[in-house]
C-alpha angles and dihedrals in degrees: 000000000000093000121030095216090052092052094048102053133093090044123174121233120279115278127181094344118178141011133271108290118246132202132245132192127217113196122207101215126208086243091071095256135120113227114235094020092182113046128176117199141162125253110277097024119135122237119202119200112209132193098019091151094115096015141055137203117225123176113232139173121273091251092052089047092051091050096045091245128156105212112125119233091210095267128114121332120188123184098170136024108304143127138247137198113208115214098185125082114230139056120319118198125204139173141193099242097210094047108029091109086062090055098263102149139104147182136227121208113204115203127196090257110277100329092110111095142051122324138182119209125212090242091066101260129123123223132196118196119193131174092278110010146048126213120193120195108204119198105198087143118048095224101048145020136231116220128221117187130181141163115251139190122205124227136171092278100045123284145309121239118214117206116170103301095340130089130198124199113218113199112198127204139179092029115179137156091282109019146037135171143207136176126254117149083315132015110283114209120199124203127198113249143149124240141161115218089204087072089065135065121235113231091233088063096052106030094106094065140033135193109214097206092164090063089049090054093046091054103038103022125232100277100099106332106062104137142018095272093054091049092053089048092050092053093048093051100040102033101024089236119164118223095268092050091047093051091050094049114121099195092254113210095327103066132025109229091173094249091310131119123223091260090063091057099034101042099152097044093049096042094048099043108034108103125202108224120213134161136232134190116238120176093334094312128102117232128193117236123196094219138050097268096098125103097229134049096213140028090241093057091047095050092050092057105029113108132172093235090076089077124089134171137235133199111232122175091333094312129104112236124194115230120192098223139048096276096097124105097228134049096214141027091243092055091048095049091049092056104030110098123184119230105231115231118249134197138233134191109235130207091272090058092250126132113241127188120238117199096197097068094247097119126113096232131055096212140024089243091057091046094050091047091056102030112106092238093100094048094052115093115213113219134174111248114197100244124172110211122184138208097017115189093039136171094219123337128052119195117213128197126175144132122254129200093186138018113285145191121229117208133180120194133179126231090276091058092251115147113239101167138023133176133168122211118228100199144025131245126048111009131187129180143153127233115205114202097163091120094057135080122269114264145084121318131186119233112203123187113193124191138143090286093059137255131332115192126196137171124243118194115205113194 
């Protein structure tokens, strides 16, 4: 299975492909929603549309769907309760033409039966099939995998693999819930499984080193030293070797490493774990670093050169901070504290009549008490405006209907108080509008309507 296209040629014709079709129901609710609005089915399944008395279901293109349009793409059109059977793999988009502007639309994803998912082949490879791609994880080496990826397109016999300018038809047979087969030089059987590729190492990431654990076992046996890590641990406990000394050990007279040292056999373990120790001077004291960024190679060299005068101080947000170089503004803590002044926080009254703290001193009030005493919150009368909101909860669009006796401002804020929508009315009387929150996270939002009479607050639930 070195090359996917090699493995998937010489295939026999399709036999017994698929499972018994099943049926699904999509309900057109009185709240101008299809339920479910996102349906995943297998090829050949039946979809029943129910409660189309005041609604319809018209198939459209993806672009028309995204823009809430109503132009048919020539697919299915249902104007009363009926059913359809889709014979094309992929995603089918549909809308209710009278109510699409209220968010009444849906999509149906048709899979090539149950091929999509994770599979294990009897030659030791793992395969992931998605709606448009195949990924094959090949384990020619026990410690890492090689990856083959290609775009695919499903058809009634199986699927087509696209590689550069070539295509390969894969005809599947004996498909069930947990297995399917095809013919290469031999019959290849696939078994349903679950895997996470992050648990494995790709060969490209580990090709520069190799741990020969089999050689370790042949020399030391399997009783307690059976890999590179256990050998390093043995040397550290019994000989008090650090990692660098362990990796440079040659076996001495006790073990025959065939003129090698441990590092030659345990390349990955030694390369990944050996740490280069250096030293750096901070505030007159030498500190050990487990990398090569220090200024000195030994503690002795560091202590001979490390002096307190290397330390300076900076003023940050009213506090004196020690910096371990010469970039500070002051030579001592006392000098810094004498000159470091803290900017006192101030407060402002925001558009929602709430007091917010400003750390840069630019606010209009010196304390929260002063802000609250002057902020218009106390002068605003909250009143209950009769607002009709539907649907609520909604997955995207909320429709609003109410009567106004003066011009008003409509605001929507999230739980953090951040404004996500604003609209100003131009007239009085009966007013209708739509609020589209499809670009925002699911959760609870506050709808505020402000006019000369005061505030009217309402809750919007986006799900």
